[in-house]
Structures are given as structure tokens and as C-alpha cells.
N, C-alpha and C positions, 0 to 999 in steps of 0.2 A: 504494500499499499504505499503511495508516494504521499508526501507532506505539502501542504499549501506552500511552503517556501521554494519548492522545487517546480511550482507550476507558475504558468503567466496567467493574467486576468482572463483569458479566454477559458481557462480551465477552472478558475476559482475566484471568486469575488465575495468579498464579505458582505454581512447582510446589512440591509437599510442604511443606517445613520452613518457609518464610517466610510461608505464606498466612495463617495466624491473626493474626499480627504485622502484616501488610499490611492485612488487612480491618479489623483494630482501628484502624489509622492513618487509614485511608479513611474509616471512621464518624465518627472524631474530627473529622477536618477538616471533614466535611459536618455535623456539629453545630456546630462552632465558627462555621461562617460561614452558618449557617441555610440549608443548600442542601437541596433536594429530590431525591428518587429515583423513577426510574419502577417500576411494578411488576416488570418483568424484573430490573432492578438488585435490587431488594429480596429478590426470590426468590434471586438469587444470593449475596447477603450472608447471608441466613438459613441457607443450605444450608452455607456455610463455618461460621458461627458455630455451628451445631448442635454440631460437633465440639469446641468449646472452652466447654464450659458452665461456668458458674462465674467467667469472665473479665469484669472491668469495664472498659469504656472510659471514660477519664476525659479532659476537656478544658476548656480556658478559653475562653468566648465571647468573640467578637471585639469590641474596643471600638467 
């Protein structure tokens, strides 16, 4: 059985209240480290992000 830490948002999303914060943190981390996402992961992220219009993800690029 795999754990949530080994999965991307297309496979596991936290319940209700923390979803938008967790997705924003996930995206910021991916941007910080210039990571890529496959189409399934992007679809899952976009689905959650559509519920939090106007939110800005901020990050500092890794050195």
C-alpha cells in the first residue's frame, strides 16, 4: 500500500478545508524546484484551482 507522500494530487487530495492550501503549496514547491507534472496531475490541480480563483501562488526559485 502506498502512502500519500508518494503520490501526486491526481492520486490523493486532502479532504475539504485544506485542499486549496495544500494544492497552492504543491504548486509553489513544483515551481521552486522547476519540477514537471504529467497531464493527469495537471488536470487534478486545475480542478481544485478552479475553486479558488484570485489566489496567487508565490514562491522563491531554488538557488
